[in-house]
C-alpha positions in Angstrom: 34.3 14.1 7.1 32.9 11.2 9.2 29.6 9.4 8.3 27.7 6.6 9.9 25.2 5.5 7.3 27.0 6.3 4.0 30.6 5.8 2.9 32.4 8.3 0.7 35.6 7.4 -1.3 37.4 9.9 -3.5 39.9 8.5 -5.9 41.5 9.9 -9.0 38.8 12.4 -9.7 35.8 10.1 -8.9 33.8 10.2 -5.7 31.9 7.0 -4.8 29.0 7.4 -2.4 27.8 4.1 -0.9 24.6 3.8 1.1 25.8 1.8 4.1 23.4 0.1 6.5 24.5 -3.5 6.1 21.9 -5.0 8.4 19.0 -2.9 7.0 19.3 -3.3 3.2 20.6 0.3 3.2 17.1 1.6 4.2 16.7 5.3 4.3 16.6 7.3 7.5 16.8 11.0 8.5 20.5 10.4 9.4 21.2 9.1 5.9 19.3 12.1 4.5 21.5 14.5 6.4 24.7 12.6 5.5 23.9 12.6 1.8 23.2 16.3 1.8 26.5 16.9 3.7 28.4 14.7 1.3 27.1 16.6 -1.7 28.1 19.9 -0.1 31.6 18.5 0.4 31.8 17.0 -3.1 30.7 20.2 -4.8 33.2 22.2 -2.9 36.1 19.8 -4.0 37.4 20.7 -7.5 39.4 17.5 -7.6 36.1 15.5 -7.9 34.9 15.3 -11.5 32.1 12.7 -11.4 30.1 11.0 -8.6 28.9 7.4 -8.5 26.1 6.3 -6.1 25.6 2.7 -5.1 24.5 0.5 -2.2 26.5 -1.6 0.1 26.5 -5.4 -0.6 24.8 -7.4 -3.3 21.2 -7.3 -2.1 20.0 -3.7 -2.1 20.7 -0.2 -3.4 18.1 1.0 -0.8 15.1 -0.9 0.4 13.1 2.3 0.9 12.4 4.2 4.1 13.2 2.4 7.4 9.8 1.8 8.9 11.2 0.3 12.1 11.6 2.3 15.3 15.3 2.4 14.6 14.6 4.3 11.4 13.0 7.2 13.3 11.6 10.4 11.8 9.7 9.0 8.8 6.2 10.2 8.0 4.5 7.0 9.3 5.9 7.3 12.8 5.6 11.1 13.4 2.6 11.8 15.6 3.0 15.6 15.3 0.1 17.5 13.9 1.1 20.6 11.9 -1.6 23.1 11.1 0.5 25.2 8.7 1.5 23.0 5.7 4.3 25.4 4.9 6.0 24.5 8.1 9.5 23.0 7.5 8.4 19.9 9.5 6.1 19.0 6.7 8.9 18.7 4.1 9.6 15.3 2.7 13.1 14.0 3.6 13.5 12.3 0.2 12.7 15.6 -1.5 15.4 17.3 0.4 17.9 14.8 -0.9 16.7 15.0 -4.6 16.7 18.8 -4.5 20.3 18.8 -3.3 21.2 16.3 -6.0 19.4 18.5 -8.6 21.6 21.4 -7.6 24.9 19.4 -8.0 27.6 20.9 -10.1 29.1 17.4 -10.7 27.7 14.7 -13.0 25.9 12.0 -11.0 25.9 8.3 -12.0 23.7 5.7 -10.3 24.9 2.1 -10.1 21.9 0.3 -8.8 23.2 -3.0 -7.4 19.9 -4.5 -6.1 16.5 -3.7 -4.6 15.5 -0.1 -5.0 12.0 0.7 -3.8 10.3 3.9 -2.6 13.0 6.4 -1.8 15.5 3.9 -3.0 14.1 4.3 -6.5 13.1 8.0 -6.4 16.4 9.3 -5.2 18.0 7.9 -8.3 15.8 10.0 -10.5 17.8 13.1 -9.7 21.0 11.4 -10.9 22.0 12.0 -14.5 22.8 8.5 -15.8 21.5 5.3 -14.2 23.0 1.9 -14.6 21.6 -1.3 -13.1 22.8 -4.8 -12.1 20.9 -7.6 -13.7 19.7 -8.4 -10.1 18.3 -4.9 -9.6 14.6 -4.5 -8.8 12.6 -1.3 -8.7 9.3 -0.3 -7.2 7.4 3.0 -6.9 5.3 1.3 -4.2 3.5 4.3 -2.7 0.0 3.5 -3.7 0.4 0.1 -2.0 1.3 1.9 1.2 -1.6 4.4 1.1 0.6 7.4 0.3 1.8 9.2 -2.9 5.1 9.4 -4.8 7.6 11.6 -3.0 11.2 13.0 -3.4 10.0 15.3 -6.2 9.4 12.1 -8.3 6.2 13.6 -9.9 8.5 16.1 -11.5 11.5 13.8 -12.3 9.9 10.5 -13.4 7.6 11.7 -16.2 10.5 13.7 -17.7 12.7 10.6 -17.7 10.3 7.8 -18.9 7.2 9.7 -20.2 3.9 10.2 -18.5 2.2 6.9 -19.4 5.1 4.7 -18.2 5.4 6.8 -15.0 1.7 6.5 -14.3 1.7 2.7 -14.9 4.6 2.1 -12.5 3.1 4.4 -9.8 -0.6 3.3 -10.2 0.3 -0.4 -9.8 3.1 0.0 -7.3 4.5 -3.3 -8.5 8.1 -4.4 -8.4 9.8 -4.7 -11.8 13.2 -6.0 -12.9 16.2 -4.3 -14.4 15.3 -5.2 -18.0 11.9 -3.6 -17.7 13.6 -0.6 -16.2 15.9 -0.4 -19.2 13.1 -0.9 -21.7 11.0 1.8 -20.0 13.9 4.3 -20.2 14.6 4.4 -16.5 18.1 3.0 -16.8 20.8 3.4 -19.5 22.1 -0.2 -19.3 22.0 -3.5 -17.4 25.2 -5.3 -16.4 26.1 -8.5 -14.5 26.3 -7.5 -10.9 30.1 -8.3 -10.8 30.6 -5.8 -13.7 28.3 -3.0 -12.6 30.9 -0.8 -10.7 33.5 -1.3 -13.5 30.9 0.0 -16.0 30.0 2.9 -13.8 33.7 3.8 -13.2 34.5 3.6 -16.9 31.7 6.1 -17.6 32.9 8.4 -14.8 36.5 8.0 -16.1 35.5 9.1 -19.6 34.0 12.3 -18.2 36.8 13.0 -15.8 39.6 12.5 -18.4 38.2 14.2 -21.4 36.0 17.1 -20.4 36.0 20.6 -18.9 34.5 20.6 -15.4 33.1 24.1 -16.0 31.5 23.0 -19.3 30.0 19.9 -17.7 28.6 21.9 -14.7 27.1 24.4 -17.1 25.7 21.7 -19.4 24.1 19.9 -16.4 22.4 23.1 -15.2 21.1 23.9 -18.7 19.8 20.4 -19.5 17.9 20.0 -16.2 16.4 23.5 -16.1 15.9 24.8 -19.6 13.5 22.1 -21.0 10.9 23.5 -18.5 10.8 26.8 -20.3 7.8 28.0 -22.3 9.7 28.7 -25.5 13.1 27.8 -27.0 14.0 31.4 -26.7 14.5 30.7 -22.9 17.2 28.3 -23.8 18.6 30.5 -26.5 19.2 33.4 -24.1 21.1 31.2 -21.7 23.2 29.1 -24.1 24.1 32.3 -26.1 25.4 33.9 -22.9 27.2 30.7 -21.8 29.0 30.0 -25.1 30.0 33.7 -25.3 31.6 33.6 -21.9 33.1 30.0 -22.1 34.5 30.5 -25.6 36.7 33.3 -24.2 37.9 31.2 -21.2 41.0 29.2 -20.5 39.2 25.9 -20.9 38.2 26.7 -24.5 41.7 27.7 -25.3 43.0 24.4 -23.9 40.2 22.4 -25.7 41.3 23.8 -29.0 45.0 23.5 -28.3 44.8 19.9 -27.2 42.7 19.0 -30.2 45.1 20.6 -32.7 48.1 19.1 -30.9 46.4 15.6 -30.7 47.0 15.2 -26.9 44.9 14.7 -23.8 43.5 18.0 -22.5 44.4 19.5 -19.1 41.6 21.9 -18.4 42.5 24.6 -15.8 39.0 25.7 -15.0 37.5 25.2 -11.5 33.7 25.0 -10.9 34.1 26.7 -7.5 35.5 29.9 -9.1 35.3 29.9 -12.9 31.6 29.5 -13.7 30.2 32.3 -16.0 29.3 35.5 -14.2 25.5 35.1 -14.8 25.5 31.6 -13.1 23.2 30.7 -11.3 20.9 32.5 -13.7 17.7 31.0 -12.2 18.2 33.2 -9.1 18.0 36.4 -11.1 14.6 38.1 -11.6 15.1 38.7 -15.3 15.3 34.9 -16.0 12.2 33.9 -13.9 
């Protein structure tokens, strides 16, 4: 698959998605939105991919936010169209389309933030599961300083990750903050010298790819992102009971036990594209709504 504003490399079970606009600090456009969604469709359909790393090209920026120049095209500031019906698809936020697609991923997503990440550059990372930062990274939820509001579903993601008070402080002030403050506030898992960032991200992806069942990871990801929003722990009990009942009788569970007893590395046969439990995706079923 060919892309113009991102690069995708697949190697030894790990896909690396690089935001790639070298002369624009990897600023976000509608083209980048479409390419990120297409890349995730391709990655989810590829059972050889066990983990995904997102980063930005170069050593200056992960993503400098939406491209506000004419070249960017299609952003909310430049669209003169008046839409009377707010349910019209034209109203939908492009960043939200990306984070919703990331949310639906069956693969674990790791962010390796290599530099400036403001606006959508920060909010798109919220839908990723584990976030690492270079010591040169800078974050900013700058929307109040542009006369708009947080986007990309960040009002759902950010408080869940860092807590309501921290989320509100960063969004109220709109200030830029460094990687260490991001780590202290719970936004990132760890901070690394920039030259070591991708090695750290790959080591984490490698640990997942080499030691776990892809089906187990996909099921865990879906459960962890969706079930905490339930009204009662019984919501989680219904799903995890069904899941462990099905998975414990599968080929991956047999291999997990055998490899443990035989003291060898596992070779899980399960494929996410065809071996998920028969009630997945449960959230599409009326009985679970």
